[in-house]
Biopython code that builds the backbone (N, CA, C, O; Angstrom):
import numpy as np
from Bio.PDB.StructureBuilder import StructureBuilder

atoms = [
    (1, "MET", "N", (14.547, -96.475, -17.511)),
    (1, "MET", "CA", (14.117, -95.978, -15.924)),
    (1, "MET", "C", (12.635, -95.272, -16.256)),
    (1, "MET", "O", (12.112, -94.677, -17.199)),
    (2, "ASN", "N", (12.172, -95.837, -14.486)),
    (2, "ASN", "CA", (10.133, -96.232, -14.051)),
    (2, "ASN", "C", (9.833, -94.567, -14.261)),
    (2, "ASN", "O", (10.685, -93.779, -14.670)),
    (3, "GLU", "N", (8.540, -94.230, -13.920)),
    (3, "GLU", "CA", (8.522, -92.705, -14.200)),
    (3, "GLU", "C", (8.580, -92.496, -12.281)),
    (3, "GLU", "O", (8.406, -91.352, -11.861)),
    (4, "THR", "N", (8.752, -93.299, -11.559)),
    (4, "THR", "CA", (9.007, -92.961, -10.183)),
    (4, "THR", "C", (10.086, -92.436, -10.143)),
    (4, "THR", "O", (10.257, -91.578, -9.278)),
    (5, "GLN", "N", (11.445, -92.849, -11.282)),
    (5, "GLN", "CA", (12.784, -92.629, -11.068)),
    (5, "GLN", "C", (13.071, -91.704, -11.070)),
    (5, "GLN", "O", (13.952, -91.229, -10.354)),
    (6, "ARG", "N", (12.263, -91.002, -12.074)),
    (6, "ARG", "CA", (12.543, -90.071, -13.121)),
    (6, "ARG", "C", (11.606, -89.068, -12.471)),
    (6, "ARG", "O", (11.524, -88.039, -13.141)),
    (7, "ARG", "N", (10.835, -89.065, -11.299)),
    (7, "ARG", "CA", (10.711, -88.246, -10.476)),
    (7, "ARG", "C", (10.768, -87.791, -9.499)),
    (7, "ARG", "O", (10.384, -86.747, -8.972)),
    (8, "GLU", "N", (11.815, -89.495, -8.955)),
    (8, "GLU", "CA", (12.683, -88.739, -7.668)),
    (8, "GLU", "C", (14.151, -87.591, -8.231)),
    (8, "GLU", "O", (14.726, -86.632, -7.716)),
    (9, "ILE", "N", (14.270, -88.252, -9.369)),
    (9, "ILE", "CA", (16.111, -87.424, -9.828)),
    (9, "ILE", "C", (15.391, -85.955, -10.103)),
    (9, "ILE", "O", (16.075, -85.022, -9.684)),
    (10, "LYS", "N", (13.527, -85.386, -11.033)),
    (10, "LYS", "CA", (13.535, -84.343, -10.931)),
    (10, "LYS", "C", (13.690, -83.857, -9.307)),
    (10, "LYS", "O", (14.616, -83.088, -9.050)),
    (11, "ASP", "N", (12.932, -84.230, -8.384)),
    (11, "ASP", "CA", (12.461, -83.488, -6.941)),
    (11, "ASP", "C", (14.079, -83.395, -6.794)),
    (11, "ASP", "O", (14.226, -82.282, -6.288)),
    (12, "HIS", "N", (15.163, -83.870, -6.935)),
    (12, "HIS", "CA", (16.115, -84.329, -6.309)),
    (12, "HIS", "C", (17.651, -83.235, -7.274)),
    (12, "HIS", "O", (18.804, -83.017, -6.901)),
    (13, "LEU", "N", (17.051, -82.890, -8.301)),
    (13, "LEU", "CA", (17.104, -81.368, -8.648)),
    (13, "LEU", "C", (16.703, -80.589, -8.846)),
    (13, "LEU", "O", (17.383, -79.759, -9.449)),
    (14, "LEU", "N", (15.481, -80.299, -8.540)),
    (14, "LEU", "CA", (14.687, -78.834, -7.985)),
    (14, "LEU", "C", (15.197, -78.459, -6.665)),
    (14, "LEU", "O", (15.313, -77.310, -6.239)),
    (15, "SER", "N", (15.592, -79.938, -5.846)),
    (15, "SER", "CA", (16.100, -79.163, -4.624)),
    (15, "SER", "C", (17.632, -78.757, -4.310)),
    (15, "SER", "O", (17.970, -77.914, -3.480)),
    (16, "GLY", "N", (18.568, -79.582, -5.203)),
    (16, "GLY", "CA", (19.371, -78.982, -5.526)),
    (16, "GLY", "C", (19.701, -77.860, -6.281)),
    (16, "GLY", "O", (20.834, -77.443, -6.042)),
    (17, "LEU", "N", (19.028, -77.195, -7.175)),
    (17, "LEU", "CA", (18.705, -76.051, -7.639)),
    (17, "LEU", "C", (18.429, -74.947, -6.767)),
    (17, "LEU", "O", (19.172, -74.007, -7.050)),
    (18, "SER", "N", (17.449, -74.623, -5.570)),
    (18, "SER", "CA", (16.989, -74.389, -5.010)),
    (18, "SER", "C", (18.104, -74.258, -3.823)),
    (18, "SER", "O", (18.055, -73.150, -3.289)),
    (19, "SER", "N", (18.620, -74.714, -3.544)),
    (19, "SER", "CA", (19.400, -74.796, -2.383)),
    (19, "SER", "C", (20.999, -74.088, -2.827)),
    (19, "SER", "O", (21.602, -73.428, -1.980)),
    (20, "LEU", "N", (21.533, -74.285, -4.091)),
    (20, "LEU", "CA", (22.338, -73.417, -4.471)),
    (20, "LEU", "C", (21.672, -71.903, -4.901)),
    (20, "LEU", "O", (22.435, -70.982, -5.192)),
    (21, "ALA", "N", (20.501, -71.755, -4.915)),
    (21, "ALA", "CA", (19.453, -70.174, -5.255)),
    (21, "ALA", "C", (20.061, -69.468, -4.449)),
    (21, "ALA", "O", (20.541, -68.337, -4.534)),
    (22, "GLU", "N", (19.975, -70.778, -3.043)),
    (22, "GLU", "CA", (20.295, -69.702, -1.563)),
    (22, "GLU", "C", (21.478, -69.306, -1.089)),
    (22, "GLU", "O", (21.603, -68.546, -0.129)),
    (23, "VAL", "N", (22.820, -70.021, -2.024)),
    (23, "VAL", "CA", (23.891, -70.183, -1.601)),
    (23, "VAL", "C", (24.189, -68.986, -1.873)),
    (23, "VAL", "O", (23.794, -68.667, -2.995)),
    (24, "GLU", "N", (24.806, -68.057, -1.231)),
    (24, "GLU", "CA", (25.693, -66.329, -0.549)),
    (24, "GLU", "C", (26.872, -66.690, -0.782)),
    (24, "GLU", "O", (27.099, -67.707, -0.126)),
    (25, "ILE", "N", (28.155, -66.234, -1.664)),
    (25, "ILE", "CA", (29.303, -67.032, -1.963)),
    (25, "ILE", "C", (30.008, -65.173, -1.116)),
    (25, "ILE", "O", (30.065, -64.023, -1.552)),
    (26, "ASP", "N", (30.370, -65.790, 0.113)),
    (26, "ASP", "CA", (30.692, -64.465, 0.322)),
    (26, "ASP", "C", (32.297, -63.215, -0.664)),
    (26, "ASP", "O", (33.011, -63.090, -1.659)),
    (27, "GLY", "N", (32.216, -63.095, -0.379)),
    (27, "GLY", "CA", (33.827, -61.535, -0.754)),
    (27, "GLY", "C", (33.555, -61.049, -1.950)),
    (27, "GLY", "O", (32.970, -61.547, -2.912)),
    (28, "ASP", "N", (34.063, -59.983, -1.774)),
    (28, "ASP", "CA", (33.602, -59.423, -2.637)),
    (28, "ASP", "C", (34.991, -59.291, -3.862)),
    (28, "ASP", "O", (36.188, -59.287, -3.575)),
    (29, "LEU", "N", (34.578, -59.224, -4.808)),
    (29, "LEU", "CA", (35.475, -59.676, -5.980)),
    (29, "LEU", "C", (36.881, -58.182, -6.201)),
    (29, "LEU", "O", (37.828, -58.346, -6.970)),
    (30, "ALA", "N", (36.747, -57.212, -5.592)),
    (30, "ALA", "CA", (37.824, -56.079, -5.863)),
    (30, "ALA", "C", (38.797, -56.103, -4.487)),
    (30, "ALA", "O", (38.541, -56.137, -3.283)),
    (31, "VAL", "N", (39.981, -56.070, -5.234)),
    (31, "VAL", "CA", (41.068, -56.313, -4.349)),
    (31, "VAL", "C", (41.064, -54.389, -3.694)),
    (31, "VAL", "O", (40.945, -53.439, -4.467)),
    (32, "GLU", "N", (41.212, -54.257, -2.258)),
    (32, "GLU", "CA", (41.615, -53.391, -2.380)),
    (32, "GLU", "C", (42.855, -52.505, -1.663)),
    (32, "GLU", "O", (43.812, -53.269, -1.541)),
    (33, "ASN", "N", (43.219, -51.013, -1.085)),
    (33, "ASN", "CA", (43.894, -50.610, -1.057)),
    (33, "ASN", "C", (44.820, -51.740, 0.489)),
    (33, "ASN", "O", (44.530, -52.166, 1.606)),
    (34, "CYS", "N", (45.780, -51.746, -0.297)),
    (34, "CYS", "CA", (46.775, -52.847, 1.550)),
    (34, "CYS", "C", (47.838, -52.567, 1.962)),
    (34, "CYS", "O", (48.736, -52.713, 1.133)),
    (35, "PRO", "N", (48.286, -52.029, 3.424)),
    (35, "PRO", "CA", (48.904, -52.045, 3.244)),
    (35, "PRO", "C", (50.488, -52.539, 3.030)),
    (35, "PRO", "O", (51.386, -51.766, 2.700)),
    (36, "ASP", "N", (50.662, -53.946, 3.275)),
    (36, "ASP", "CA", (52.263, -54.654, 2.292)),
    (36, "ASP", "C", (51.905, -55.418, 1.883)),
    (36, "ASP", "O", (50.703, -55.556, 2.114)),
    (37, "GLU", "N", (52.377, -56.218, 1.226)),
    (37, "GLU", "CA", (52.343, -57.673, -0.129)),
    (37, "GLU", "C", (51.892, -58.351, 1.035)),
    (37, "GLU", "O", (50.758, -58.376, 0.556)),
    (38, "ALA", "N", (51.729, -58.978, 2.232)),
    (38, "ALA", "CA", (51.338, -60.019, 2.427)),
    (38, "ALA", "C", (49.854, -59.758, 2.328)),
    (38, "ALA", "O", (49.402, -60.546, 1.496)),
    (39, "ASP", "N", (48.690, -58.812, 2.936)),
    (39, "ASP", "CA", (47.597, -58.450, 2.823)),
    (39, "ASP", "C", (47.213, -58.049, 1.605)),
    (39, "ASP", "O", (46.039, -57.706, 1.467)),
    (40, "PHE", "N", (48.198, -58.003, 0.370)),
    (40, "PHE", "CA", (47.586, -58.071, -1.086)),
    (40, "PHE", "C", (47.673, -59.587, -1.608)),
    (40, "PHE", "O", (46.726, -60.194, -2.108)),
    (41, "ALA", "N", (48.799, -60.032, -1.435)),
    (41, "ALA", "CA", (48.600, -61.433, -1.407)),
    (41, "ALA", "C", (47.364, -62.343, -1.019)),
    (41, "ALA", "O", (46.507, -63.042, -1.559)),
    (42, "THR", "N", (47.789, -61.909, 0.276)),
    (42, "THR", "CA", (46.073, -62.789, 0.898)),
    (42, "THR", "C", (44.824, -62.044, 0.163)),
    (42, "THR", "O", (44.351, -62.952, -0.520)),
    (43, "GLN", "N", (44.111, -60.993, -0.045)),
    (43, "GLN", "CA", (43.498, -60.499, -0.912)),
    (43, "GLN", "C", (42.998, -61.231, -2.125)),
    (43, "GLN", "O", (41.880, -61.725, -2.268)),
    (44, "LEU", "N", (44.538, -61.221, -3.436)),
    (44, "LEU", "CA", (44.404, -61.985, -4.436)),
    (44, "LEU", "C", (43.901, -63.605, -4.058)),
    (44, "LEU", "O", (43.129, -64.055, -4.904)),
    (45, "THR", "N", (44.146, -64.314, -3.193)),
    (45, "THR", "CA", (43.734, -65.386, -2.842)),
    (45, "THR", "C", (42.663, -65.533, -2.671)),
    (45, "THR", "O", (42.175, -66.647, -2.865)),
    (46, "LEU", "N", (41.960, -64.568, -2.284)),
    (46, "LEU", "CA", (40.743, -64.584, -0.991)),
    (46, "LEU", "C", (39.932, -64.356, -2.869)),
    (46, "LEU", "O", (39.429, -65.389, -3.311)),
    (47, "GLN", "N", (39.889, -63.572, -3.445)),
    (47, "GLN", "CA", (39.892, -63.272, -4.858)),
    (47, "GLN", "C", (39.426, -64.225, -5.958)),
    (47, "GLN", "O", (38.471, -64.150, -6.731)),
    (48, "GLY", "N", (40.574, -65.328, -5.769)),
    (48, "GLY", "CA", (41.001, -66.540, -6.711)),
    (48, "GLY", "C", (39.495, -67.323, -6.002)),
    (48, "GLY", "O", (38.403, -67.522, -6.536)),
    (49, "VAL", "N", (39.881, -67.575, -4.894)),
    (49, "VAL", "CA", (38.654, -68.523, -4.542)),
    (49, "VAL", "C", (37.235, -68.616, -4.600)),
    (49, "VAL", "O", (36.420, -69.534, -4.695)),
    (50, "ASN", "N", (37.196, -67.317, -4.509)),
    (50, "ASN", "CA", (35.454, -66.987, -4.269)),
    (50, "ASN", "C", (35.088, -66.528, -6.490)),
    (50, "ASN", "O", (34.116, -66.116, -7.123)),
    (51, "MET", "N", (35.884, -66.755, -6.687)),
    (51, "MET", "CA", (35.902, -66.438, -8.301)),
    (51, "MET", "C", (35.915, -67.992, -8.840)),
    (51, "MET", "O", (35.558, -68.503, -9.901)),
    (52, "ALA", "N", (36.388, -68.423, -7.836)),
    (52, "ALA", "CA", (35.938, -70.740, -8.451)),
    (52, "ALA", "C", (35.272, -70.911, -7.989)),
    (52, "ALA", "O", (34.765, -71.798, -8.676)),
    (53, "MET", "N", (34.477, -70.759, -6.947)),
    (53, "MET", "CA", (33.190, -71.200, -5.857)),
    (53, "MET", "C", (32.007, -70.151, -7.115)),
    (53, "MET", "O", (30.962, -70.588, -7.599)),
    (54, "ARG", "N", (32.498, -69.000, -7.322)),
    (54, "ARG", "CA", (30.959, -68.432, -8.000)),
    (54, "ARG", "C", (31.516, -69.055, -9.369)),
    (54, "ARG", "O", (31.615, -68.129, -10.173)),
    (55, "HIS", "N", (31.908, -70.242, -9.929)),
    (55, "HIS", "CA", (32.547, -70.774, -11.595)),
    (55, "HIS", "C", (32.042, -72.231, -10.546)),
    (55, "HIS", "O", (31.910, -73.159, -11.344)),
    (56, "ARG", "N", (31.980, -72.331, -10.262)),
    (56, "ARG", "CA", (31.771, -73.864, -9.382)),
    (56, "ARG", "C", (30.108, -74.123, -9.709)),
    (56, "ARG", "O", (29.577, -74.919, -10.482)),
    (57, "ARG", "N", (29.479, -73.031, -8.719)),
    (57, "ARG", "CA", (28.498, -72.891, -8.708)),
    (57, "ARG", "C", (27.785, -72.850, -9.898)),
    (57, "ARG", "O", (26.746, -73.496, -10.035)),
    (58, "MET", "N", (28.147, -72.303, -10.579)),
    (58, "MET", "CA", (27.216, -71.865, -11.107)),
    (58, "MET", "C", (26.979, -72.929, -12.902)),
    (58, "MET", "O", (25.993, -73.036, -13.632)),
    (59, "THR", "N", (28.670, -73.630, -13.030)),
    (59, "THR", "CA", (28.408, -74.530, -13.937)),
    (59, "THR", "C", (27.636, -75.736, -13.275)),
    (59, "THR", "O", (27.331, -76.624, -14.072)),
    (60, "ARG", "N", (27.213, -75.956, -11.783)),
    (60, "ARG", "CA", (26.300, -77.101, -11.464)),
    (60, "ARG", "C", (24.847, -76.780, -11.541)),
    (60, "ARG", "O", (23.924, -77.498, -11.926)),
    (61, "ILE", "N", (24.826, -75.370, -11.030)),
    (61, "ILE", "CA", (22.993, -75.077, -11.846)),
    (61, "ILE", "C", (22.680, -75.301, -13.916)),
    (61, "ILE", "O", (21.692, -75.620, -14.577)),
    (62, "ARG", "N", (23.992, -74.956, -14.239)),
    (62, "ARG", "CA", (23.562, -75.186, -15.521)),
    (62, "ARG", "C", (23.813, -76.652, -15.993)),
    (62, "ARG", "O", (23.616, -77.068, -17.135)),
    (63, "GLU", "N", (24.424, -77.593, -14.595)),
    (63, "GLU", "CA", (24.584, -78.600, -15.492)),
    (63, "GLU", "C", (22.521, -79.825, -14.689)),
    (63, "GLU", "O", (21.952, -80.798, -15.183)),
    (64, "TYR", "N", (22.156, -78.882, -13.241)),
    (64, "TYR", "CA", (20.929, -79.320, -12.728)),
    (64, "TYR", "C", (20.160, -79.071, -14.118)),
    (64, "TYR", "O", (19.881, -80.095, -14.742)),
    (65, "GLU", "N", (19.828, -77.989, -14.613)),
    (65, "GLU", "CA", (18.689, -77.283, -15.408)),
    (65, "GLU", "C", (19.095, -78.388, -16.634)),
    (65, "GLU", "O", (18.229, -79.088, -17.160)),
    (66, "ASN", "N", (19.915, -78.423, -16.854)),
    (66, "ASN", "CA", (20.154, -78.679, -18.496)),
    (66, "ASN", "C", (19.136, -80.451, -18.569)),
    (66, "ASN", "O", (18.480, -80.961, -19.477)),
    (67, "ALA", "N", (19.579, -81.089, -16.611)),
    (67, "ALA", "CA", (19.230, -82.624, -16.572)),
    (67, "ALA", "C", (17.808, -82.052, -16.928)),
    (67, "ALA", "O", (17.257, -82.355, -17.987)),
    (68, "ILE", "N", (17.202, -81.162, -15.944)),
    (68, "ILE", "CA", (15.281, -80.961, -15.685)),
    (68, "ILE", "C", (15.064, -81.279, -17.568)),
    (68, "ILE", "O", (14.201, -82.024, -18.032)),
    (69, "LYS", "N", (16.107, -80.481, -18.400)),
    (69, "LYS", "CA", (14.852, -80.627, -19.329)),
    (69, "LYS", "C", (15.024, -81.926, -20.275)),
    (69, "LYS", "O", (14.038, -82.280, -20.921)),
    (70, "ARG", "N", (16.118, -82.586, -20.376)),
    (70, "ARG", "CA", (16.834, -83.988, -20.775)),
    (70, "ARG", "C", (15.540, -84.667, -20.065)),
    (70, "ARG", "O", (14.488, -84.959, -20.634)),
    (71, "LEU", "N", (15.849, -84.850, -18.714)),
    (71, "LEU", "CA", (14.765, -85.674, -17.935)),
    (71, "LEU", "C", (13.849, -86.588, -18.731)),
    (71, "LEU", "O", (14.006, -87.793, -18.927)),
    (72, "HIS", "N", (13.091, -85.986, -19.059)),
    (72, "HIS", "CA", (12.144, -86.759, -19.654)),
    (72, "HIS", "C", (12.216, -86.752, -21.589)),
    (72, "HIS", "O", (11.280, -86.440, -22.325)),
    (73, "GLU", "N", (13.539, -87.170, -22.002)),
    (73, "GLU", "CA", (13.864, -87.848, -23.305)),
    (73, "GLU", "C", (14.061, -89.452, -22.960)),
    (73, "GLU", "O", (14.488, -90.065, -21.982)),
    (74, "THR", "N", (13.604, -89.777, -24.088)),
    (74, "THR", "CA", (14.284, -91.349, -23.771)),
    (74, "THR", "C", (15.332, -91.932, -23.867)),
    (74, "THR", "O", (15.359, -93.162, -23.824)),
    (75, "ASP", "N", (16.568, -91.109, -24.036)),
    (75, "ASP", "CA", (17.635, -91.949, -24.068)),
    (75, "ASP", "C", (18.389, -91.192, -22.166)),
    (75, "ASP", "O", (19.445, -91.523, -21.627)),
    (76, "PHE", "N", (17.178, -90.017, -21.570)),
    (76, "PHE", "CA", (18.273, -89.759, -20.017)),
    (76, "PHE", "C", (17.926, -90.626, -18.980)),
    (76, "PHE", "O", (16.815, -90.899, -18.527)),
    (77, "GLY", "N", (19.333, -91.124, -18.588)),
    (77, "GLY", "CA", (19.066, -93.088, -17.632)),
    (77, "GLY", "C", (20.573, -93.583, -17.874)),
    (77, "GLY", "O", (21.379, -93.823, -16.975)),
    (78, "ILE", "N", (20.789, -93.685, -19.148)),
    (78, "ILE", "CA", (20.633, -94.525, -20.599)),
    (78, "ILE", "C", (22.426, -94.181, -21.136)),
    (78, "ILE", "O", (22.766, -93.106, -21.629)),
    (79, "CYS", "N", (23.271, -95.230, -20.922)),
    (79, "CYS", "CA", (24.749, -95.092, -20.811)),
    (79, "CYS", "C", (25.044, -94.530, -22.687)),
    (79, "CYS", "O", (24.506, -95.348, -23.434)),
    (80, "ASP", "N", (25.561, -93.680, -23.260)),
    (80, "ASP", "CA", (25.776, -93.276, -24.578)),
    (80, "ASP", "C", (27.009, -94.388, -24.626)),
    (80, "ASP", "O", (27.666, -94.124, -25.633)),
    (81, "GLU", "N", (27.245, -94.858, -24.340)),
    (81, "GLU", "CA", (28.681, -96.203, -24.942)),
    (81, "GLU", "C", (27.861, -96.976, -24.709)),
    (81, "GLU", "O", (27.353, -97.102, -25.823)),
    (82, "CYS", "N", (27.270, -97.688, -23.993)),
    (82, "CYS", "CA", (27.117, -99.712, -23.791)),
    (82, "CYS", "C", (25.154, -99.565, -24.096)),
    (82, "CYS", "O", (24.774, -100.576, -24.687)),
    (83, "GLY", "N", (24.076, -98.645, -23.835)),
    (83, "GLY", "CA", (23.279, -98.555, -23.926)),
    (83, "GLY", "C", (22.578, -99.475, -22.348)),
    (83, "GLY", "O", (21.444, -99.953, -22.313)),
    (84, "ASP", "N", (23.419, -99.521, -21.377)),
    (84, "ASP", "CA", (22.700, -100.085, -20.278)),
    (84, "ASP", "C", (22.204, -98.838, -19.272)),
    (84, "ASP", "O", (22.748, -97.776, -19.575)),
    (85, "PRO", "N", (21.327, -98.754, -18.192)),
    (85, "PRO", "CA", (21.239, -98.147, -17.543)),
    (85, "PRO", "C", (21.864, -97.326, -16.836)),
    (85, "PRO", "O", (22.329, -97.942, -15.877)),
    (86, "ILE", "N", (22.156, -96.137, -16.791)),
    (86, "ILE", "CA", (23.242, -95.468, -15.847)),
    (86, "ILE", "C", (22.196, -95.614, -13.818)),
    (86, "ILE", "O", (21.049, -95.340, -13.467)),
    (87, "GLY", "N", (23.170, -96.054, -13.228)),
    (87, "GLY", "CA", (22.483, -95.472, -11.708)),
    (87, "GLY", "C", (22.390, -94.928, -11.117)),
    (87, "GLY", "O", (23.394, -94.352, -10.695)),
    (88, "LEU", "N", (20.956, -94.606, -10.511)),
    (88, "LEU", "CA", (19.954, -93.712, -10.066)),
    (88, "LEU", "C", (20.979, -92.456, -9.262)),
    (88, "LEU", "O", (20.988, -91.238, -9.441)),
    (89, "ALA", "N", (21.897, -93.419, -8.222)),
    (89, "ALA", "CA", (22.889, -93.206, -7.273)),
    (89, "ALA", "C", (24.202, -92.157, -8.233)),
    (89, "ALA", "O", (25.277, -91.818, -7.738)),
    (90, "ARG", "N", (23.821, -91.873, -9.407)),
    (90, "ARG", "CA", (25.118, -92.009, -10.051)),
    (90, "ARG", "C", (24.796, -90.401, -10.720)),
    (90, "ARG", "O", (25.523, -89.421, -10.887)),
    (91, "LEU", "N", (23.071, -90.717, -11.053)),
    (91, "LEU", "CA", (22.880, -89.338, -11.574)),
    (91, "LEU", "C", (22.132, -87.908, -10.961)),
    (91, "LEU", "O", (21.802, -86.774, -11.309)),
    (92, "LYS", "N", (22.121, -89.095, -9.458)),
    (92, "LYS", "CA", (21.999, -87.830, -8.844)),
    (92, "LYS", "C", (23.747, -87.297, -7.863)),
    (92, "LYS", "O", (23.582, -86.617, -6.850)),
    (93, "ALA", "N", (24.741, -87.542, -8.135)),
    (93, "ALA", "CA", (25.506, -87.163, -7.786)),
    (93, "ALA", "C", (25.938, -86.340, -9.271)),
    (93, "ALA", "O", (26.602, -85.326, -9.057)),
    (94, "SER", "N", (25.682, -86.605, -10.598)),
    (94, "SER", "CA", (26.202, -86.147, -11.359)),
    (94, "SER", "C", (24.937, -85.909, -12.675)),
    (94, "SER", "O", (24.778, -86.695, -13.609)),
    (95, "PRO", "N", (24.653, -85.457, -12.596)),
    (95, "PRO", "CA", (23.102, -85.294, -13.146)),
    (95, "PRO", "C", (23.426, -85.246, -15.109)),
    (95, "PRO", "O", (22.526, -85.688, -15.823)),
    (96, "SER", "N", (24.083, -84.967, -15.446)),
    (96, "SER", "CA", (24.856, -84.328, -16.799)),
    (96, "SER", "C", (25.529, -85.469, -17.144)),
    (96, "SER", "O", (25.858, -85.627, -18.319)),
    (97, "THR", "N", (25.833, -86.433, -16.168)),
    (97, "THR", "CA", (26.439, -87.696, -16.970)),
    (97, "THR", "C", (25.498, -87.872, -17.978)),
    (97, "THR", "O", (24.358, -87.488, -18.237)),
    (98, "ARG", "N", (27.107, -89.199, -18.881)),
    (98, "ARG", "CA", (25.999, -89.858, -19.764)),
    (98, "ARG", "C", (26.330, -91.071, -20.226)),
    (98, "ARG", "O", (25.803, -91.745, -21.110)),
    (99, "LEU", "N", (27.743, -91.392, -19.181)),
    (99, "LEU", "CA", (28.441, -92.612, -19.223)),
    (99, "LEU", "C", (27.929, -93.386, -18.017)),
    (99, "LEU", "O", (27.336, -92.737, -17.155)),
    (100, "CYS", "N", (28.113, -94.904, -17.827)),
    (100, "CYS", "CA", (28.000, -95.744, -17.028)),
    (100, "CYS", "C", (29.142, -95.832, -16.012)),
    (100, "CYS", "O", (30.139, -95.126, -16.162)),
    (101, "ILE", "N", (29.045, -96.530, -15.162)),
    (101, "ILE", "CA", (30.062, -96.282, -13.657)),
    (101, "ILE", "C", (31.877, -96.703, -14.772)),
    (101, "ILE", "O", (32.982, -96.168, -14.864)),
    (102, "ALA", "N", (31.048, -98.181, -15.500)),
    (102, "ALA", "CA", (32.192, -99.068, -16.198)),
    (102, "ALA", "C", (32.756, -98.439, -17.381)),
    (102, "ALA", "O", (33.955, -98.178, -17.468)),
    (103, "CYS", "N", (31.694, -98.131, -18.520)),
    (103, "CYS", "CA", (32.391, -96.922, -19.500)),
    (103, "CYS", "C", (32.841, -95.368, -19.209)),
    (103, "CYS", "O", (33.344, -94.701, -20.113)),
    (104, "GLN", "N", (32.618, -94.800, -17.820)),
    (104, "GLN", "CA", (33.514, -93.769, -17.303)),
    (104, "GLN", "C", (34.346, -94.152, -17.253)),
    (104, "GLN", "O", (35.144, -93.794, -18.118)),
    (105, "CYS", "N", (34.794, -95.125, -16.259)),
    (105, "CYS", "CA", (36.469, -95.796, -15.935)),
    (105, "CYS", "C", (36.659, -96.103, -17.145)),
    (105, "CYS", "O", (36.811, -95.093, -17.832)),
    (106, "ALA", "N", (36.726, -97.190, -17.793)),
    (106, "ALA", "CA", (37.431, -97.817, -19.315)),
    (106, "ALA", "C", (37.757, -95.910, -20.273)),
    (106, "ALA", "O", (38.711, -95.773, -21.039)),
    (107, "ALA", "N", (36.752, -94.721, -19.965)),
    (107, "ALA", "CA", (37.250, -93.895, -20.960)),
    (107, "ALA", "C", (38.556, -92.639, -20.531)),
    (107, "ALA", "O", (39.447, -91.933, -21.004)),
    (108, "GLU", "N", (37.877, -93.013, -19.329)),
    (108, "GLU", "CA", (39.738, -92.504, -18.126)),
    (108, "GLU", "C", (40.743, -93.578, -17.791)),
    (108, "GLU", "O", (41.872, -93.443, -17.319)),
    (109, "GLU", "N", (40.019, -94.799, -18.175)),
    (109, "GLU", "CA", (41.674, -95.749, -18.385)),
    (109, "GLU", "C", (42.638, -95.069, -19.642)),
    (109, "GLU", "O", (43.830, -94.762, -19.627)),
    (110, "GLU", "N", (41.799, -94.987, -20.532)),
    (110, "GLU", "CA", (42.216, -94.519, -22.023)),
    (110, "GLU", "C", (42.628, -93.330, -22.597)),
    (110, "GLU", "O", (43.153, -92.978, -23.654)),
    (111, "ARG", "N", (42.045, -92.583, -21.105)),
    (111, "ARG", "CA", (42.524, -91.082, -21.965)),
    (111, "ARG", "C", (44.235, -91.150, -20.767)),
    (111, "ARG", "O", (45.226, -90.430, -20.885)),
    (112, "SER", "N", (44.010, -92.207, -19.784)),
    (112, "SER", "CA", (45.394, -91.876, -19.188)),
    (112, "SER", "C", (46.140, -92.909, -19.895)),
    (112, "SER", "O", (47.232, -92.994, -19.333)),
    (113, "ARG", "N", (46.061, -93.802, -20.945)),
    (113, "ARG", "CA", (47.168, -94.933, -21.393)),
    (113, "ARG", "C", (47.602, -93.450, -22.596)),
    (113, "ARG", "O", (48.754, -93.024, -22.684)),
    (114, "CYS", "N", (46.421, -92.869, -23.407)),
    (114, "CYS", "CA", (46.922, -91.437, -24.899)),
    (114, "CYS", "C", (47.582, -90.329, -23.373)),
    (114, "CYS", "O", (47.988, -89.215, -23.706)),
    (115, "ALA", "N", (47.622, -90.545, -22.435)),
    (115, "ALA", "CA", (48.787, -89.013, -21.911)),
    (115, "ALA", "C", (49.961, -89.223, -21.735)),
    (115, "ALA", "O", (50.712, -88.303, -21.411)),
]
sb = StructureBuilder()
sb.init_structure("model")
sb.init_model(0)
sb.init_chain("A")
sb.init_seg("    ")
for serial, (resi, resn, name, xyz) in enumerate(atoms, 1):
    if name == "N":
        sb.init_residue(resn, " ", resi, " ")
    sb.init_atom(name, np.array(xyz, "f"), 0.0, 1.0, " ", f" {name:<3s}", serial, name[0])
structure = sb.get_structure()
């Protein structure tokens, strides 16, 4: 991976972190008094969705931060399995990835056969 590609990935990651930091997830996690069971069920559902969105956002922030830390390591962008370069688009889409598409597909096929 050349320096231009590293810079492009770093810019993409920093931009992603910035947009994730700006995202405000609506909704309070408290369940208020509800006049009936339907309202209570609706509030519980919304609470679950909000919690899942917050969890996903925090996970993505950690992925981006870890990728930025690893960016200048010699093995960043190299598949742990086969040693081939991981595509730039794949690294942008999933910065924490450590496998190229071919090795990821093989690993998923193996998992599905074992299940």
